[in-house]
C-alpha positions as a Markdown table, in Angstrom:
| # | Residue | x | y | z |
|---|---|---|---|---|
| 1 | Met | 0.0 | 0.0 | 0.0 |
| 2 | Thr | 1.0 | 3.6 | -0.6 |
| 3 | Trp | -0.4 | 6.0 | 1.9 |
| 4 | Leu | -1.0 | 9.6 | 1.1 |
| 5 | Pro | -1.8 | 12.3 | 3.6 |
| 6 | Ile | -5.0 | 14.3 | 2.8 |
| 7 | Ala | -6.1 | 16.1 | 6.0 |
| 8 | Ala | -5.4 | 16.8 | 9.6 |
| 9 | Glu | -7.6 | 14.7 | 11.9 |
| 10 | His | -8.7 | 17.7 | 14.0 |
| 11 | Glu | -9.9 | 19.5 | 10.9 |
| 12 | Val | -12.4 | 16.9 | 9.8 |
| 13 | Gly | -16.0 | 17.1 | 11.1 |
| 14 | Thr | -19.5 | 16.2 | 9.9 |
| 15 | Arg | -19.4 | 18.8 | 7.2 |
| 16 | Pro | -18.5 | 17.2 | 3.8 |
| 17 | Thr | -15.2 | 18.7 | 2.7 |
| 18 | Ala | -13.4 | 18.5 | -0.6 |
| 19 | Val | -9.8 | 17.3 | -0.7 |
| 20 | Thr | -7.5 | 15.8 | -3.3 |
| 21 | Ala | -5.1 | 12.9 | -3.5 |
| 22 | Asn | -2.8 | 12.7 | -6.5 |
| 23 | Gly | -5.1 | 15.1 | -8.3 |
| 24 | Val | -8.2 | 13.0 | -7.6 |
| 25 | Pro | -11.1 | 14.9 | -6.0 |
| 26 | Leu | -12.3 | 13.2 | -2.8 |
| 27 | Val | -14.8 | 14.1 | -0.1 |
| 28 | Ile | -14.0 | 13.5 | 3.6 |
| 29 | Leu | -16.4 | 13.6 | 6.6 |
| 30 | Arg | -17.4 | 12.0 | 9.9 |
| 31 | Pro | -20.8 | 10.4 | 9.5 |
| 32 | Glu | -21.5 | 11.2 | 13.2 |
| 33 | Pro | -19.7 | 13.5 | 15.7 |
| 34 | Gly | -16.7 | 11.5 | 17.0 |
| 35 | Ala | -17.0 | 8.7 | 14.4 |
| 36 | Asp | -14.1 | 7.6 | 12.2 |
| 37 | Pro | -13.7 | 9.7 | 9.1 |
| 38 | Val | -14.8 | 8.2 | 5.7 |
| 39 | Val | -13.5 | 9.2 | 2.3 |
| 40 | Phe | -15.3 | 8.8 | -1.1 |
| 41 | Ala | -14.9 | 9.9 | -4.6 |
| 42 | Asp | -16.3 | 13.5 | -4.7 |
| 43 | Arg | -19.0 | 12.7 | -7.2 |
| 44 | Cys | -22.5 | 11.2 | -6.9 |
| 45 | Pro | -22.7 | 8.2 | -9.3 |
| 46 | His | -26.0 | 9.5 | -10.7 |
| 47 | Arg | -25.1 | 12.9 | -12.3 |
| 48 | Leu | -21.5 | 13.2 | -11.1 |
| 49 | Val | -22.3 | 16.2 | -8.9 |
| 50 | Pro | -19.7 | 16.8 | -6.2 |
| 51 | Leu | -20.7 | 15.3 | -2.9 |
| 52 | Ser | -18.7 | 18.0 | -1.1 |
| 53 | Ala | -21.9 | 20.0 | -1.9 |
| 54 | Ala | -24.0 | 17.4 | -0.1 |
| 55 | Thr | -25.5 | 17.6 | 3.4 |
| 56 | Leu | -25.3 | 15.2 | 6.3 |
| 57 | Asp | -28.5 | 14.1 | 8.0 |
| 58 | Gly | -28.7 | 11.2 | 10.5 |
| 59 | Gly | -25.4 | 9.8 | 9.4 |
| 60 | Arg | -26.5 | 9.8 | 5.7 |
| 61 | Leu | -24.8 | 11.9 | 3.0 |
| 62 | Arg | -27.6 | 13.5 | 0.9 |
| 63 | Cys | -26.7 | 14.7 | -2.7 |
| 64 | Ala | -27.7 | 18.3 | -3.3 |
| 65 | Tyr | -29.1 | 17.6 | -6.8 |
| 66 | His | -31.5 | 14.7 | -6.4 |
| 67 | Gly | -31.4 | 13.8 | -2.8 |
| 68 | Trp | -29.8 | 10.4 | -3.1 |
| 69 | Glu | -28.6 | 9.3 | 0.3 |
| 70 | Phe | -25.6 | 7.2 | 1.1 |
| 71 | Asp | -24.6 | 5.6 | 4.4 |
| 72 | Ser | -21.1 | 5.4 | 6.0 |
| 73 | Ser | -20.2 | 2.3 | 3.9 |
| 74 | Gly | -21.1 | 4.2 | 0.6 |
| 75 | Ala | -24.3 | 2.2 | 0.0 |
| 76 | Cys | -27.2 | 4.1 | -1.5 |
| 77 | Val | -30.0 | 3.8 | 1.1 |
| 78 | Ala | -32.5 | 6.3 | -0.4 |
| 79 | Leu | -33.4 | 7.1 | -4.0 |
| 80 | Pro | -36.4 | 9.6 | -3.6 |
| 81 | Ser | -37.5 | 9.6 | -7.3 |
| 82 | Gln | -38.7 | 6.0 | -7.2 |
| 83 | Glu | -39.8 | 3.2 | -4.9 |
| 84 | Gly | -37.8 | 0.0 | -4.3 |
| 85 | Ala | -34.2 | -0.8 | -3.8 |
| 86 | Ala | -31.5 | 1.3 | -5.4 |
| 87 | Pro | -29.6 | -0.2 | -8.4 |
| 88 | Pro | -26.4 | -2.1 | -7.5 |
| 89 | Arg | -24.2 | 0.6 | -9.1 |
| 90 | Ala | -25.6 | 3.3 | -6.9 |
| 91 | Arg | -22.7 | 3.0 | -4.5 |
| 92 | Leu | -19.9 | 5.3 | -3.6 |
| 93 | Ser | -16.3 | 4.3 | -4.2 |
| 94 | Gly | -13.4 | 5.4 | -2.1 |
| 95 | Pro | -10.0 | 4.4 | -0.8 |
| 96 | Ala | -9.0 | 2.8 | 2.5 |
| 97 | Val | -8.4 | 5.2 | 5.3 |
| 98 | Arg | -6.0 | 5.2 | 8.3 |
| 99 | Ile | -5.1 | 7.8 | 10.9 |
| 100 | Asp | -1.5 | 8.1 | 12.2 |
| 101 | Gly | -0.2 | 10.9 | 14.4 |
| 102 | Gly | -3.2 | 13.1 | 13.9 |
| 103 | Thr | -3.0 | 12.9 | 10.1 |
| 104 | Ile | -5.5 | 11.1 | 7.9 |
| 105 | Tyr | -4.1 | 9.0 | 5.0 |
| 106 | Val | -5.7 | 7.2 | 2.1 |
| 107 | Asp | -4.4 | 4.3 | 0.1 |
| 108 | Thr | -3.6 | 5.5 | -3.4 |
| 109 | Ala | -4.3 | 2.0 | -4.8 |
| 110 | Gly | -8.0 | 2.5 | -3.9 |
| 111 | Leu | -8.4 | 6.0 | -5.5 |
| 112 | Pro | -11.3 | 6.2 | -7.9 |
| 113 | Gly | -10.7 | 6.5 | -11.6 |
| 114 | Pro | -10.9 | 9.8 | -13.6 |
| 115 | Asp | -14.1 | 11.5 | -14.7 |
| 116 | Pro | -15.6 | 10.4 | -18.0 |
| 117 | Gly | -13.5 | 11.2 | -21.1 |
| 118 | Asp | -16.2 | 11.3 | -23.8 |
| 119 | Leu | -17.8 | 14.6 | -23.0 |
| 120 | Leu | -19.9 | 17.0 | -25.2 |
| 121 | Thr | -18.2 | 20.3 | -24.5 |
| 122 | Asn | -19.1 | 23.8 | -25.6 |
| 123 | Glu | -16.4 | 23.7 | -28.2 |
| 124 | Asp | -17.3 | 20.4 | -29.8 |
| 125 | Pro | -17.0 | 20.8 | -33.7 |
| 126 | Gly | -20.3 | 18.9 | -34.1 |
| 127 | Leu | -22.2 | 21.9 | -32.7 |
| 128 | Arg | -21.2 | 24.1 | -35.6 |
| 129 | Lys | -24.1 | 22.6 | -37.7 |
| 130 | Ala | -26.9 | 24.2 | -35.6 |
| 131 | Trp | -28.7 | 27.4 | -34.8 |
| 132 | His | -27.5 | 28.9 | -31.6 |
| 133 | Pro | -28.9 | 31.9 | -29.6 |
| 134 | Val | -26.5 | 34.8 | -29.6 |
| 135 | Gly | -28.4 | 37.8 | -28.2 |
| 136 | Leu | -31.7 | 39.6 | -27.9 |
| 137 | Ala | -32.9 | 41.4 | -31.1 |
| 138 | Ala | -33.7 | 44.5 | -29.0 |
| 139 | Asp | -30.1 | 44.9 | -28.1 |
| 140 | Pro | -28.2 | 43.3 | -31.0 |
| 141 | Pro | -24.5 | 42.7 | -30.4 |
| 142 | Asp | -21.8 | 43.4 | -33.0 |
| 143 | Gln | -19.8 | 40.3 | -32.2 |
| 144 | Val | -20.4 | 37.2 | -30.0 |
| 145 | Leu | -18.5 | 34.4 | -28.4 |
| 146 | Leu | -19.8 | 31.0 | -29.7 |
| 147 | Leu | -18.1 | 27.6 | -29.6 |
| 148 | Gly | -14.9 | 29.1 | -28.4 |
| 149 | Arg | -14.6 | 31.6 | -31.2 |
| 150 | Thr | -15.6 | 35.2 | -31.8 |
| 151 | His | -18.1 | 35.8 | -34.5 |
| 152 | Arg | -19.1 | 39.1 | -36.2 |
| 153 | Leu | -22.9 | 38.9 | -36.8 |
| 154 | Arg | -22.6 | 40.8 | -40.1 |
| 155 | Asp | -20.3 | 38.1 | -41.5 |
| 156 | Glu | -22.4 | 35.1 | -40.4 |
| 157 | Arg | -25.6 | 33.2 | -41.1 |
| 158 | Val | -28.1 | 34.9 | -38.8 |
| 159 | Gln | -31.9 | 34.9 | -38.3 |
| 160 | Glu | -34.4 | 36.4 | -35.8 |
| 161 | Arg | -37.0 | 34.4 | -34.0 |
| 162 | Trp | -39.0 | 35.1 | -30.8 |
| 163 | Gly | -37.2 | 38.4 | -30.3 |
| 164 | Met | -33.8 | 36.6 | -30.4 |
| 165 | Leu | -30.9 | 36.5 | -32.8 |
| 166 | Trp | -29.7 | 33.0 | -33.9 |
| 167 | Leu | -26.4 | 32.2 | -35.6 |
| 168 | Ala | -25.4 | 29.0 | -37.4 |
| 169 | Pro | -21.7 | 28.7 | -38.2 |
| 170 | Asp | -22.3 | 25.9 | -40.7 |
| 171 | Glu | -25.3 | 24.7 | -42.6 |
| 172 | Pro | -27.8 | 23.7 | -39.8 |
| 173 | Leu | -29.1 | 20.2 | -39.6 |
| 174 | Thr | -32.3 | 21.4 | -38.0 |
| 175 | Ser | -34.6 | 24.4 | -37.9 |
| 176 | Leu | -35.9 | 26.2 | -34.9 |
| 177 | Phe | -38.9 | 24.4 | -33.4 |
| 178 | Glu | -42.4 | 25.9 | -34.0 |
| 179 | Asp | -44.3 | 25.1 | -30.9 |
| 180 | Pro | -44.6 | 28.5 | -29.2 |
| 181 | Asp | -45.2 | 30.5 | -32.3 |
| 182 | Ser | -49.0 | 30.6 | -32.3 |
| 183 | Asp | -49.2 | 31.3 | -28.6 |
| 184 | Asp | -46.4 | 33.9 | -28.8 |
| 185 | Gln | -48.8 | 36.2 | -30.8 |
| 186 | Asp | -51.5 | 36.2 | -28.1 |
| 187 | Tyr | -49.7 | 35.6 | -24.8 |
| 188 | Val | -48.0 | 38.3 | -22.7 |
| 189 | Gly | -44.3 | 37.8 | -23.0 |
| 190 | Ala | -41.3 | 38.9 | -20.9 |
| 191 | Trp | -37.6 | 38.1 | -21.0 |
| 192 | Leu | -35.5 | 37.3 | -18.0 |
| 193 | Glu | -32.1 | 38.9 | -17.8 |
| 194 | Pro | -29.6 | 36.6 | -19.6 |
| 195 | Ala | -27.5 | 34.7 | -17.2 |
| 196 | Arg | -24.2 | 32.8 | -17.4 |
| 197 | Thr | -23.1 | 29.5 | -15.9 |
| 198 | Pro | -19.7 | 27.8 | -16.0 |
| 199 | Val | -21.1 | 24.4 | -17.0 |
| 200 | Ala | -21.6 | 23.2 | -20.5 |
| 201 | Ala | -24.8 | 23.9 | -22.5 |
| 202 | Gly | -25.5 | 20.1 | -22.5 |
| 203 | Val | -25.6 | 20.1 | -18.7 |
| 204 | Val | -27.8 | 23.2 | -18.7 |
| 205 | Ala | -30.3 | 21.4 | -21.1 |
| 206 | Asp | -30.2 | 18.3 | -19.0 |
| 207 | Asn | -31.0 | 20.3 | -15.9 |
| 208 | Phe | -34.0 | 21.9 | -17.6 |
| 209 | Leu | -35.4 | 18.6 | -18.7 |
| 210 | Asp | -34.8 | 17.0 | -15.3 |
| 211 | Val | -38.1 | 16.3 | -13.3 |
| 212 | Ala | -36.6 | 14.9 | -10.2 |
| 213 | His | -34.4 | 17.7 | -8.8 |
| 214 | Phe | -37.3 | 20.1 | -7.8 |
| 215 | Pro | -37.7 | 19.1 | -4.1 |
| 216 | Phe | -34.0 | 19.5 | -3.5 |
| 217 | Val | -32.5 | 22.2 | -5.6 |
| 218 | His | -35.7 | 24.4 | -5.5 |
| 219 | Ala | -36.7 | 23.9 | -1.9 |
| 220 | Lys | -36.7 | 27.7 | -1.3 |
| 221 | Thr | -39.0 | 28.5 | -4.2 |
| 222 | Phe | -41.5 | 25.9 | -5.2 |
| 223 | Gly | -39.8 | 22.5 | -4.5 |
| 224 | Val | -41.2 | 21.9 | -1.1 |
| 225 | Ala | -44.7 | 21.2 | -2.5 |
| 226 | Glu | -43.4 | 18.9 | -5.3 |
| 227 | Glu | -43.7 | 15.2 | -5.1 |
| 228 | Lys | -40.4 | 13.5 | -4.6 |
| 229 | Thr | -41.5 | 10.3 | -6.4 |
| 230 | Val | -41.6 | 10.8 | -10.1 |
| 231 | Ala | -44.5 | 9.1 | -11.8 |
| 232 | Arg | -43.8 | 7.1 | -14.9 |
| 233 | Tyr | -43.9 | 9.2 | -18.1 |
| 234 | Glu | -43.4 | 8.6 | -21.8 |
| 235 | Val | -41.2 | 10.5 | -24.3 |
| 236 | Thr | -42.0 | 10.8 | -28.0 |
| 237 | Thr | -39.0 | 11.1 | -30.3 |
| 238 | Glu | -38.9 | 13.6 | -33.2 |
| 239 | Pro | -36.2 | 14.5 | -35.7 |
| 240 | Phe | -33.3 | 15.5 | -33.6 |
| 241 | Gly | -35.6 | 16.1 | -30.7 |
| 242 | Cys | -38.3 | 14.8 | -28.4 |
| 243 | Arg | -41.3 | 15.8 | -26.2 |
| 244 | Ser | -43.0 | 14.6 | -23.1 |
| 245 | Val | -46.4 | 15.3 | -21.7 |
| 246 | Gln | -46.8 | 14.7 | -18.0 |
| 247 | Asp | -49.8 | 15.2 | -15.7 |
| 248 | Gln | -48.8 | 16.4 | -12.3 |
| 249 | Trp | -50.2 | 17.6 | -9.0 |
| 250 | Phe | -49.0 | 21.0 | -7.5 |
| 251 | Asp | -50.1 | 23.6 | -4.9 |
| 252 | Asn | -51.6 | 26.7 | -6.4 |
| 253 | Pro | -52.3 | 29.1 | -3.5 |
| 254 | Glu | -52.5 | 32.2 | -5.6 |
| 255 | Asp | -55.3 | 30.9 | -7.8 |
| 256 | Pro | -58.2 | 33.3 | -7.4 |
| 257 | Gly | -60.5 | 30.3 | -7.2 |
| 258 | Val | -58.5 | 29.1 | -4.2 |
| 259 | Ile | -58.7 | 32.5 | -2.6 |
| 260 | Ala | -62.4 | 32.6 | -3.2 |
| 261 | Gly | -62.8 | 29.1 | -1.7 |
| 262 | Ile | -64.2 | 27.4 | -4.8 |
| 263 | Arg | -61.1 | 25.3 | -5.7 |
| 264 | Pro | -58.7 | 23.3 | -3.5 |
| 265 | Val | -55.1 | 24.5 | -3.3 |
| 266 | Arg | -53.9 | 21.1 | -4.6 |
| 267 | Gln | -54.6 | 21.1 | -8.3 |
| 268 | Arg | -53.8 | 19.3 | -11.6 |
| 269 | Arg | -51.1 | 20.6 | -14.0 |
| 270 | Arg | -50.0 | 19.4 | -17.4 |
| 271 | Ala | -46.4 | 19.9 | -18.2 |
| 272 | Thr | -45.2 | 19.6 | -21.8 |
| 273 | Tyr | -41.5 | 19.4 | -22.4 |
| 274 | Val | -40.2 | 20.0 | -25.9 |
| 275 | Tyr | -36.5 | 19.6 | -26.9 |
| 276 | Arg | -34.8 | 20.3 | -30.2 |
| 277 | Ala | -31.0 | 19.7 | -30.7 |
| 278 | Pro | -28.8 | 21.0 | -29.7 |
| 279 | Phe | -30.1 | 23.5 | -27.1 |
| 280 | Gln | -33.6 | 24.6 | -27.8 |
| 281 | Leu | -36.0 | 23.9 | -25.0 |
| 282 | Met | -39.6 | 24.7 | -24.0 |
| 283 | Leu | -41.8 | 23.9 | -21.0 |
| 284 | Arg | -45.6 | 24.7 | -21.2 |
| 285 | Leu | -47.4 | 24.5 | -17.8 |
| 286 | Glu | -51.2 | 24.3 | -18.1 |
| 287 | Glu | -53.1 | 24.6 | -14.9 |
| 288 | Leu | -56.0 | 22.3 | -15.7 |
| 289 | Asp | -58.3 | 23.5 | -12.9 |
| 290 | Ala | -57.5 | 27.2 | -12.9 |
| 291 | Gly | -57.1 | 27.6 | -16.7 |
| 292 | Ala | -53.8 | 29.6 | -16.6 |
| 293 | Val | -50.9 | 28.8 | -18.9 |
| 294 | Lys | -47.3 | 29.6 | -18.4 |
| 295 | Thr | -44.8 | 28.8 | -21.2 |
| 296 | Ile | -41.0 | 28.9 | -20.7 |
| 297 | Leu | -38.7 | 29.2 | -23.7 |
| 298 | Phe | -35.2 | 28.3 | -22.7 |
| 299 | Phe | -32.1 | 28.6 | -24.9 |
| 300 | Ala | -28.4 | 28.0 | -24.2 |
| 301 | Gln | -25.5 | 29.6 | -26.0 |
| 302 | Pro | -22.3 | 27.6 | -25.7 |
| 303 | Glu | -19.8 | 30.4 | -25.5 |
| 304 | Ser | -16.7 | 28.5 | -24.5 |
| 305 | Asn | -15.7 | 25.4 | -22.5 |
| 306 | Asp | -16.2 | 27.3 | -19.2 |
| 307 | Ser | -19.1 | 29.6 | -20.1 |
| 308 | Thr | -22.7 | 29.1 | -21.2 |
| 309 | Arg | -25.1 | 32.0 | -21.6 |
| 310 | Val | -28.8 | 31.3 | -20.8 |
| 311 | Tyr | -31.8 | 33.0 | -22.3 |
| 312 | Thr | -35.3 | 32.6 | -20.8 |
| 313 | Lys | -38.5 | 34.0 | -22.2 |
| 314 | Met | -41.9 | 33.7 | -20.4 |
| 315 | Leu | -45.3 | 33.6 | -22.0 |
| 316 | Phe | -48.4 | 34.1 | -19.8 |
| 317 | His | -52.1 | 33.6 | -20.3 |
| 318 | Gly | -54.8 | 33.6 | -17.6 |
| 319 | Ile | -52.4 | 34.3 | -14.7 |
| 320 | Gly | -54.4 | 35.8 | -11.8 |
| 321 | Gly | -57.7 | 34.8 | -13.5 |
| 322 | Val | -57.5 | 37.3 | -16.4 |
| 323 | Pro | -56.4 | 36.6 | -20.0 |
| 324 | Asp | -53.7 | 39.2 | -20.1 |
| 325 | Pro | -51.9 | 39.6 | -16.8 |
| 326 | Ala | -51.0 | 43.1 | -15.6 |
| 327 | Pro | -47.4 | 44.4 | -15.7 |
| 328 | Asp | -47.0 | 44.0 | -11.9 |
| 329 | Val | -48.2 | 40.3 | -12.2 |
| 330 | Val | -45.7 | 39.7 | -15.1 |
| 331 | Ala | -42.9 | 41.3 | -13.1 |
| 332 | Arg | -43.7 | 39.1 | -10.1 |
| 333 | Glu | -43.7 | 36.0 | -12.3 |
| 334 | Val | -40.4 | 37.0 | -13.9 |
| 335 | Ala | -38.8 | 37.6 | -10.5 |
| 336 | Phe | -39.9 | 34.2 | -9.3 |
| 337 | Glu | -38.5 | 32.5 | -12.3 |
| 338 | Glu | -35.2 | 34.3 | -11.9 |
| 339 | Ala | -35.1 | 33.0 | -8.3 |
| 340 | Val | -35.7 | 29.5 | -9.6 |
| 341 | Leu | -32.9 | 29.9 | -12.1 |
| 342 | Ala | -30.6 | 31.3 | -9.5 |
| 343 | Glu | -31.0 | 28.1 | -7.5 |
| 344 | Asp | -29.9 | 26.0 | -10.4 |
| 345 | Leu | -26.9 | 28.3 | -11.0 |
| 346 | Val | -25.7 | 27.9 | -7.4 |
| 347 | Leu | -25.4 | 24.2 | -7.8 |
| 348 | Gln | -23.9 | 24.5 | -11.3 |
| 349 | His | -21.1 | 26.7 | -10.0 |
| 350 | Gln | -20.1 | 23.8 | -7.7 |
| 351 | Met | -19.9 | 21.3 | -10.5 |
| 352 | Arg | -16.5 | 20.3 | -12.0 |
| 353 | Ile | -17.5 | 18.3 | -15.0 |
| 354 | Thr | -16.6 | 20.1 | -18.2 |
| 355 | Gly | -19.2 | 18.6 | -20.5 |
| 356 | Leu | -22.2 | 16.3 | -20.8 |
| 357 | Pro | -21.1 | 12.6 | -20.6 |
| 358 | Met | -22.0 | 10.8 | -23.8 |
| 359 | Arg | -21.3 | 7.2 | -22.7 |
| 360 | Met | -24.4 | 5.9 | -20.9 |
| 361 | Arg | -22.3 | 3.9 | -18.5 |
| 362 | Asp | -20.5 | 6.9 | -17.2 |
| 363 | Glu | -23.6 | 8.0 | -15.2 |
| 364 | Leu | -26.3 | 6.0 | -13.5 |
| 365 | His | -29.6 | 6.5 | -15.1 |
| 366 | Val | -32.9 | 5.7 | -13.4 |
| 367 | Arg | -36.5 | 5.8 | -14.5 |
| 368 | Ala | -37.0 | 9.5 | -13.7 |
| 369 | Asp | -34.1 | 10.3 | -16.1 |
| 370 | Leu | -35.9 | 9.2 | -19.3 |
| 371 | Leu | -35.8 | 12.7 | -20.8 |
| 372 | Gly | -32.2 | 13.0 | -20.0 |
| 373 | Val | -31.4 | 9.7 | -21.6 |
| 374 | His | -33.2 | 10.8 | -24.8 |
| 375 | Leu | -31.2 | 14.1 | -24.7 |
| 376 | Arg | -27.9 | 12.2 | -24.6 |
| 377 | Arg | -28.9 | 9.9 | -27.4 |
| 378 | Ile | -30.2 | 12.8 | -29.6 |
| 379 | Leu | -27.0 | 14.8 | -29.0 |
| 380 | Ala | -24.9 | 11.8 | -29.8 |
| 381 | Glu | -26.8 | 11.3 | -33.1 |
| 382 | Phe | -26.6 | 15.0 | -33.9 |
| 383 | Arg | -22.9 | 15.2 | -33.2 |
| 384 | Ser | -22.1 | 12.3 | -35.5 |
| 385 | Ala | -24.5 | 13.3 | -38.3 |
């Protein structure tokens, strides 16, 4: 065995802490006060999110992204999105640990392997054959950063759609999807301020399509009322894209019918997800009892390997019980959505992965991840076309 020092014993408590050994990211913690420290690879096997961002509850390490829980042996003891036992691969790996003279050592022979190598990054050449969002038409830029290169809009293939400018470096394989066009003419629309994240656009798209992270990442906004168990749903494939229609339950305390006492706060909602390669996304939320509709257009600009710009447009109908919501209602809805996006960005800033894994075995997919599985397969097909 070759033992490598990683931490002083007195510095390790119940808070998960990131350390490295031979350049390998690890997480170290005591499962209980006074317990022997344990060391694992600093990544959840599900979506490779650092476990140094996790919380400890009752001796269990809970991943910040989807709430998977692991005991002191590394076994997955809770997988909230579905009932039944966790898959055998849902287990943390880590090296042997020993303490000598107040220093914690790990056996280098047991260090986990490297992160996946086949990643779709923001500078992948296959992304050149697509339309990419590059700015709002109301404030057109002269030049933009896209796929690791600077582009002057006047010299490029550019079109305008939904109040946004789109650029395709090479002849695009797909067009922009048409779903929101008819509603866009009649609904009240509003843009969020564009945001940036250090993760790849593929990871951003995967996060948008993910239906299992709400109770954990968005606990301060709407997630507390969301069901942790994800009901089975289906995904319909389309040319270089897919869609999924899901009926859900949600709390709607601001519905005028609830305030008037004529409808219960727990109501039905239909969520329609639409995806078109590489990074066009839409979510339409129809409140089946109250009649309101909220559409979210979500687009990601892959600027460089460490930067993605995110554009979000909201379309509203029937919010507050009226066909066209007033400006103050729209402003409140936009502020709420910005708070939701901020929660995703906080976690994304803690991620280390530099792209979206393309090999299915490099992550651990479960039933709730069906949309994410389709996303990866579509992007793999798009990249190789």
